[in-house]
NUVOPA-556837 format. One line per field, with one value per residue (C-alpha): residue number from 1; x, y negated, z negated. Coordinates in nm, 2 decimals, padded with zeros to 4 digits. Layout:
<drentis>
seq	NUM:...
east	X:...
north	Y:...
up	Z:...
</drentis>
This chain:
<drentis>
seq	1:2:3:4:5:6:7:8:9:10:11:12:13:14:15:16:17:18:19:20:21:22:23:24:25:26:27:28:29:30:31:32:33:34:35:36:37:38:39:40:41:42:43:44:45:46:47:48:49:50:51:52:53:54:55:56:57:58:59:60:61:62:63:64:65:66:67:68:69:70:71:72:73:74:75:76:77:78:79:80:81:82:83:84:85:86:87:88:89:90:91:92:93:94:95:96:97:98:99:100:101:102:103:104:105:106:107:108:109:110:111:112:113:114:115:116:117:118:119:120:121:122:123:124:125:126:127:128:129:130:131:132:133:134:135:136:137:138:139:140:141:142:143:144:145:146:147:148:149:150:151:152:153:154:155:156:157:158:159:160:161:162:163:164:165:166:167:168:169:170:171:172:173:174:175:176:177:178:179:180:181:182:183:184:185:186:187:188:189:190:191:192:193:194:195:196:197:198:199:200:201:202:203:204:205:206:207:208:209:210:211:212:213:214:215:216:217:218:219:220:221:222:223:224:225:226:227:228:229:230:231:232:233:234:235:236:237:238:239:240:241:242:243:244:245:246:247:248:249:250:251:252:253:254:255:256:257:258:259:260:261:262:263:264:265:266:267:268:269:270:271:272:273:274:275:276:277:278:279:280:281:282:283:284:285:286:287:288:289:290:291:292:293:294:295:296:297:298:299:300:301:302:303:304:305:306:307:308:309:310:311:312:313:314:315:316:317:318:319:320:321:322:323:324:325:326:327:328:329:330:331:332:333:334:335:336:337:338:339:340:341:342:343:344:345:346:347:348:349:350:351:352:353:354:355:356:357:358:359:360:361:362:363:364:365:366:367:368:369:370:371:372:373:374:375:376:377:378:379:380:381:382:383:384:385:386:387:388:389:390:391:392:393:394:395:396:397:398:399:400:401:402:403:404:405:406:407:408:409:410:411:412:413:414:415:416:417:418:419:420:421:422:423:424:425:426:427:428:429:430:431:432:433:434:435:436:437:438:439:440:441:442:443:444:445:446:447:448:449:450:451:452:453:454:455:456:457:458
east	09.09:08.72:08.51:08.55:08.95:08.88:08.71:08.90:09.22:09.00:08.92:09.30:09.36:09.16:09.31:09.68:09.73:09.80:10.03:09.86:09.93:10.07:09.66:09.47:09.36:09.19:09.02:08.83:09.01:08.76:08.50:08.65:08.53:08.19:08.15:07.82:07.85:08.13:07.86:07.59:07.77:07.94:07.62:07.46:07.79:07.68:07.30:07.34:07.58:07.28:07.01:07.30:07.29:06.98:07.04:07.39:07.49:07.57:07.87:08.05:08.03:08.13:08.43:08.57:08.62:08.72:09.05:09.35:09.47:09.90:10.12:10.19:10.47:10.66:10.84:10.80:11.20:11.25:10.95:11.09:11.37:11.18:10.98:11.27:11.41:11.03:11.08:11.46:11.34:11.01:11.20:11.40:11.14:10.96:11.31:11.30:10.92:11.05:11.38:11.40:11.21:10.87:10.75:10.50:10.64:10.97:11.01:10.98:10.76:10.43:10.52:10.59:10.28:10.03:10.17:10.39:10.19:09.82:09.81:10.08:10.11:09.77:09.64:09.85:09.83:09.50:09.67:10.04:09.89:09.91:10.24:10.16:10.29:10.64:10.67:10.48:10.72:10.63:10.63:11.01:11.13:10.85:10.97:11.30:11.23:10.86:10.77:10.75:10.36:10.10:10.00:09.66:09.43:09.20:08.83:08.76:08.42:08.62:08.68:08.79:08.54:08.81:08.99:08.70:08.63:08.99:08.95:08.65:08.86:09.14:08.92:08.84:09.21:09.22:08.99:08.84:09.22:09.36:09.67:09.68:10.03:10.24:10.58:10.59:10.22:10.23:10.52:10.44:10.09:10.25:10.50:10.28:10.08:10.34:10.40:10.04:10.03:10.34:10.26:09.87:10.12:10.34:09.97:09.82:10.03:09.98:09.56:09.65:09.80:09.56:09.22:09.33:09.60:09.43:09.71:09.70:09.34:09.31:09.62:09.43:09.11:09.22:09.47:09.13:09.10:09.39:09.45:09.75:09.78:10.11:09.97:09.72:09.50:09.77:09.60:09.53:09.22:09.04:09.02:08.80:08.81:08.94:08.61:08.43:08.62:08.58:08.34:08.08:08.16:07.97:08.27:08.42:08.17:08.12:08.50:08.47:08.13:08.30:08.62:08.34:08.18:08.49:08.57:08.27:08.29:08.59:08.51:08.23:08.40:08.55:08.31:08.12:07.77:07.89:08.03:07.71:07.52:07.73:07.72:08.07:08.17:08.38:08.59:08.68:08.71:08.79:09.01:08.98:08.95:08.65:08.47:08.57:08.18:08.06:08.33:08.30:07.88:07.88:08.14:07.92:07.59:07.73:07.86:07.56:07.34:07.58:07.50:07.15:07.11:07.30:07.10:06.77:06.88:06.98:06.69:06.46:06.63:06.58:06.23:06.17:06.40:06.24:06.58:06.59:06.90:06.97:06.98:07.31:07.48:07.34:07.44:07.84:07.88:07.74:07.92:08.22:08.15:08.16:08.55:08.65:08.41:08.61:08.95:08.87:08.72:09.05:09.30:09.07:09.05:09.41:09.54:09.64:09.79:09.99:10.07:10.24:10.30:10.54:10.77:10.81:10.88:11.14:11.31:11.31:11.45:11.71:11.75:11.57:11.75:11.66:12.01:12.08:12.25:12.14:12.21:11.97:12.17:11.89:11.93:11.83:11.50:11.14:10.85:10.61:10.22:10.21:09.99:09.68:09.71:09.67:09.33:09.46:09.67:09.35:09.13:09.35:09.32:08.97:08.94:09.14:08.94:08.62:08.69:08.85:08.47:08.29:08.53:08.47:08.13:08.09:08.32:08.16:07.80:07.94:08.12:07.81:07.64:07.85:07.84:07.40:07.43:07.70:07.48:07.16:07.24:07.01:07.18:06.82:06.69:07.04:06.99:06.64:06.80:07.09:06.87:06.82:07.15:07.24:07.03:07.22:07.54:07.40:07.31:07.64:07.81:07.68:07.73:08.12:08.08:07.97:08.18:08.49:08.36:08.23:08.44:08.62:08.65:08.83
north	-13.03:-12.78:-12.76:-12.35:-12.46:-12.67:-12.44:-12.21:-12.43:-12.55:-12.18:-12.10:-12.38:-12.25:-11.90:-11.97:-11.78:-12.03:-11.95:-11.62:-11.41:-11.05:-10.90:-11.16:-11.16:-11.39:-11.27:-11.57:-11.49:-11.20:-11.48:-11.52:-11.18:-11.04:-10.82:-10.81:-10.55:-10.38:-10.37:-10.22:-09.99:-09.89:-09.82:-09.62:-09.37:-09.30:-09.31:-09.06:-08.83:-08.83:-08.69:-08.48:-08.26:-08.17:-07.97:-07.87:-07.53:-07.56:-07.33:-07.65:-07.87:-07.60:-07.52:-07.92:-07.83:-07.51:-07.47:-07.20:-07.10:-07.10:-07.05:-07.34:-07.51:-07.58:-07.89:-08.01:-08.05:-08.27:-08.48:-08.56:-08.68:-08.90:-09.01:-09.13:-09.31:-09.49:-09.61:-09.76:-09.94:-10.06:-10.19:-10.38:-10.55:-10.63:-10.79:-10.96:-11.09:-11.25:-11.37:-11.44:-11.67:-11.80:-11.79:-11.46:-11.44:-11.41:-11.19:-10.86:-10.80:-10.92:-10.80:-10.40:-10.38:-10.56:-10.49:-10.13:-09.95:-10.10:-10.11:-09.90:-09.61:-09.57:-09.52:-09.30:-09.07:-08.99:-08.84:-08.70:-08.56:-08.68:-08.90:-09.02:-08.71:-08.81:-09.18:-09.21:-09.37:-09.17:-08.86:-08.79:-08.96:-08.80:-08.42:-08.59:-08.70:-08.61:-08.42:-08.05:-08.05:-08.31:-08.44:-08.47:-08.32:-08.53:-08.39:-08.27:-08.44:-08.76:-08.67:-08.98:-09.20:-09.45:-09.47:-09.57:-09.85:-09.98:-09.97:-10.18:-10.42:-10.39:-10.52:-10.82:-10.94:-10.88:-11.11:-11.30:-11.41:-11.74:-11.62:-11.22:-11.26:-11.49:-11.25:-11.33:-11.28:-10.99:-10.85:-10.89:-10.69:-10.40:-10.41:-10.38:-10.13:-09.92:-09.94:-09.87:-09.55:-09.43:-09.41:-09.24:-09.00:-08.93:-08.87:-08.70:-08.52:-08.54:-08.50:-08.86:-08.93:-08.73:-08.87:-09.19:-09.37:-09.54:-09.46:-09.08:-09.13:-09.32:-09.11:-08.78:-08.92:-09.03:-08.72:-08.50:-08.62:-08.51:-08.21:-08.09:-07.98:-07.80:-07.78:-07.48:-07.45:-07.47:-07.48:-07.65:-07.73:-07.98:-08.35:-08.34:-07.96:-08.05:-08.24:-07.89:-07.72:-07.94:-07.85:-08.12:-08.38:-08.64:-08.86:-08.80:-08.90:-09.23:-09.33:-09.26:-09.50:-09.74:-09.75:-09.81:-10.06:-10.28:-10.23:-10.37:-10.72:-10.77:-10.85:-10.96:-11.24:-11.39:-11.47:-11.83:-11.61:-11.53:-11.84:-12.02:-11.78:-11.93:-12.30:-12.38:-12.55:-12.31:-12.55:-12.71:-12.41:-12.58:-12.24:-11.96:-12.07:-12.25:-11.95:-11.70:-11.65:-11.64:-11.35:-11.15:-11.17:-11.04:-10.80:-10.69:-10.66:-10.51:-10.22:-10.20:-10.22:-09.97:-09.70:-09.79:-09.69:-09.41:-09.24:-09.37:-09.22:-08.85:-08.87:-08.96:-08.66:-08.40:-08.49:-08.47:-08.12:-08.00:-07.88:-07.66:-07.85:-08.10:-08.45:-08.51:-08.24:-08.36:-08.71:-08.59:-08.39:-08.62:-08.92:-08.76:-08.79:-09.18:-09.10:-09.17:-09.50:-09.63:-09.50:-09.71:-10.01:-10.03:-09.97:-10.18:-10.51:-10.53:-10.42:-10.78:-10.84:-10.58:-10.68:-11.00:-10.86:-10.61:-10.85:-11.05:-10.73:-10.63:-11.02:-10.98:-10.61:-10.81:-11.11:-10.97:-11.24:-11.53:-11.66:-11.64:-11.26:-11.03:-10.71:-10.56:-10.73:-10.88:-11.21:-11.40:-11.26:-11.54:-11.37:-11.43:-11.45:-11.46:-11.15:-11.40:-11.64:-11.37:-11.27:-10.95:-10.85:-10.98:-10.77:-10.47:-10.51:-10.61:-10.30:-10.07:-10.21:-10.15:-09.75:-09.71:-09.78:-09.61:-09.33:-09.35:-09.34:-09.03:-08.79:-08.95:-08.81:-08.44:-08.42:-08.47:-08.24:-07.98:-08.03:-08.03:-07.73:-07.55:-07.66:-07.59:-07.28:-07.38:-07.63:-07.79:-07.84:-07.98:-08.21:-08.34:-08.40:-08.58:-08.80:-09.06:-09.10:-09.09:-09.37:-09.53:-09.47:-09.62:-09.94:-09.95:-09.90:-10.23:-10.39:-10.31:-10.43:-10.72:-10.75:-10.75:-11.02:-11.27:-11.58:-11.62:-11.93:-11.80
up	-04.99:-05.01:-05.27:-05.31:-05.33:-05.60:-05.79:-05.77:-05.91:-06.18:-06.32:-06.26:-06.53:-06.78:-06.74:-06.76:-07.12:-07.43:-07.69:-07.87:-08.13:-08.00:-08.09:-07.90:-07.57:-07.37:-07.11:-06.90:-06.62:-06.51:-06.45:-06.10:-05.96:-05.91:-06.25:-06.17:-05.92:-06.18:-06.44:-06.26:-06.04:-06.41:-06.56:-06.25:-06.29:-06.69:-06.62:-06.33:-06.55:-06.86:-06.58:-06.42:-06.71:-06.68:-06.34:-06.37:-06.50:-06.88:-06.76:-06.58:-06.94:-07.11:-06.93:-06.95:-07.33:-07.33:-07.50:-07.49:-07.81:-07.88:-08.15:-08.40:-08.43:-08.74:-08.74:-09.11:-09.14:-08.77:-08.95:-09.22:-09.06:-08.88:-09.12:-09.29:-08.99:-08.94:-09.33:-09.21:-08.95:-09.15:-09.42:-09.13:-08.98:-09.31:-09.41:-09.08:-09.14:-09.45:-09.36:-08.97:-08.75:-08.81:-08.47:-08.43:-08.07:-08.15:-08.49:-08.49:-08.79:-08.60:-08.27:-08.39:-08.65:-08.38:-07.97:-08.06:-08.37:-08.36:-07.95:-07.81:-08.03:-08.14:-07.82:-07.68:-07.99:-07.80:-07.56:-07.72:-08.05:-08.39:-08.31:-08.68:-08.83:-08.71:-08.77:-09.14:-09.36:-09.66:-09.63:-09.57:-09.89:-10.08:-09.94:-10.05:-10.40:-10.49:-10.80:-10.71:-10.77:-10.75:-11.11:-11.01:-10.77:-10.55:-10.49:-10.17:-10.19:-10.16:-09.81:-09.56:-09.75:-09.87:-09.52:-09.37:-09.64:-09.58:-09.24:-09.26:-09.47:-09.22:-09.00:-09.19:-09.23:-08.84:-08.72:-08.99:-09.18:-09.07:-09.03:-08.89:-08.71:-08.98:-09.05:-09.42:-09.48:-09.29:-09.39:-09.78:-09.69:-09.53:-09.83:-10.08:-09.90:-09.85:-10.22:-10.33:-10.08:-10.20:-10.54:-10.49:-10.31:-10.60:-10.82:-10.58:-10.31:-09.95:-09.98:-10.05:-09.73:-09.55:-09.70:-09.79:-09.61:-09.31:-09.05:-09.13:-09.05:-08.76:-08.57:-08.66:-08.51:-08.20:-08.16:-08.19:-07.82:-07.69:-07.51:-07.70:-08.07:-08.17:-08.54:-08.65:-08.53:-08.20:-07.86:-07.52:-07.35:-07.18:-07.33:-07.65:-07.73:-08.06:-08.14:-08.02:-08.26:-08.53:-08.76:-08.82:-09.10:-09.19:-09.34:-09.00:-08.78:-09.01:-08.97:-08.62:-08.62:-08.80:-08.53:-08.26:-08.44:-08.52:-08.16:-08.06:-08.28:-08.20:-07.83:-07.91:-08.15:-07.88:-07.63:-07.59:-07.66:-08.05:-08.07:-07.97:-08.23:-08.49:-08.37:-08.26:-07.94:-07.75:-07.64:-07.95:-08.09:-08.50:-08.58:-08.78:-09.10:-09.02:-08.92:-09.21:-09.33:-09.02:-08.87:-09.17:-09.22:-08.82:-08.88:-09.14:-08.94:-08.62:-08.85:-08.97:-08.71:-08.48:-08.81:-08.82:-08.41:-08.41:-08.68:-08.51:-08.18:-08.32:-08.53:-08.26:-08.02:-08.33:-08.28:-07.94:-07.90:-08.21:-08.28:-08.67:-08.79:-09.04:-08.97:-09.17:-08.99:-08.67:-08.76:-08.87:-08.55:-08.27:-08.42:-08.36:-07.99:-07.98:-08.02:-07.66:-07.65:-07.89:-07.78:-07.41:-07.60:-07.78:-07.47:-07.28:-07.54:-07.56:-07.20:-07.16:-07.50:-07.44:-07.13:-07.24:-07.65:-07.50:-07.34:-07.66:-07.81:-07.61:-07.62:-08.03:-08.01:-07.81:-08.03:-08.36:-08.57:-08.33:-08.31:-07.92:-07.95:-07.65:-07.77:-07.49:-07.23:-07.12:-07.00:-06.82:-06.94:-06.91:-07.02:-06.76:-06.74:-06.36:-06.30:-06.48:-06.19:-05.85:-05.73:-05.66:-06.01:-06.16:-06.00:-06.05:-06.44:-06.47:-06.24:-06.51:-06.76:-06.64:-06.51:-06.88:-07.02:-06.77:-06.80:-07.19:-07.21:-06.92:-07.12:-07.45:-07.31:-07.20:-07.51:-07.73:-07.49:-07.51:-07.93:-07.92:-07.72:-08.00:-08.28:-08.13:-07.92:-07.63:-07.32:-07.23:-07.54:-07.66:-07.35:-07.45:-07.85:-07.68:-07.44:-07.69:-07.75:-07.41:-07.36:-07.63:-07.47:-07.11:-07.31:-07.49:-07.12:-07.02:-07.35:-07.31:-06.94:-07.03:-07.31:-07.13:-06.83:-07.07:-07.06:-07.42:-07.62:-07.95
</drentis>
């Protein structure tokens, strides 16, 4: 056996997936590919996009994010029905979580929450619009039994700041909790959260969901990238037109940055580099409970570093362009432009986990009580991970992930230029105002691609 064949077999042995939670992704297989070339090419594409903003006609960028107004669609009755059905489905998976199989890969509670909800539906919302309007498990019941008017009024100045803090707490659970996919633990947490949100809904009315409830704000944020919007103000246009039409909002911009910071650390948290920083041998990982403090500290530092860096580049851009614009207004408006990056990081990071987790989900739907039933008639059905063991499919997966990251950064560069042009009024001045931000996005492209290529050990 030649040396290169031996090395290939050894590498393939390491990439064969181990038993993993539905939302965890092992990505070491990318080490078999010339990822350095992909990273260089991706960074070059984003850099070329930045330079092109100084020479291409501004009307082209304007046209990318233009929209045509449509008549709003009123579907409150239908959304009430779908919300009640969603509540029934939630009660069922909570029951399964409490009394079903203890195996996270055969229990519908973690599979539905992480694979279907967190990975699939949230990603689809960026293309199909705000799916949470149809799927949230509160509004249908509230419309049926809730008070005619809210008992109290939620102040407008609260904004979505509470949801931003809730997102950080959710990330802490996702990344640092010893067993975020334990069916019983997750079922109790989801049931408690449902009661908390419904109690707030009774007191403060729908504003509670719009401003406080994490699912509403998450889906609303990603749906701003969808080309079609059916609710008022309805319209159809280039992906991102809703960000352009959205008035500058500091709280929503901070929420978008929080999403990006969490997604970035989610990838960094699994790398050999990070494990080396916190003094953990990646080949002898001691378990999540041993690194809770390090994980939480890293999460907070990553979010803080992103906010500080973003504030710095926005401030520098305003100084370079001598733009007469308030810093907080520019910060809030431009922060929304990182939504495409947050979206593609989310999709690329969880792509391989979804490819495996959706198979387990299908099997669990066919046998929800783990009794050997086959309600969907799938037998013989076996979950496969064979696509991780073939170089052609591995190359396809990596190319898709890397391509998404590059597209997301190009998308954000163009969107930021359009938003800055609207704020400042001059396309050339806007190009200078966003130059530090564009350089930041070029660097972030390198970081994103490196995170995909870096060996994982946790």
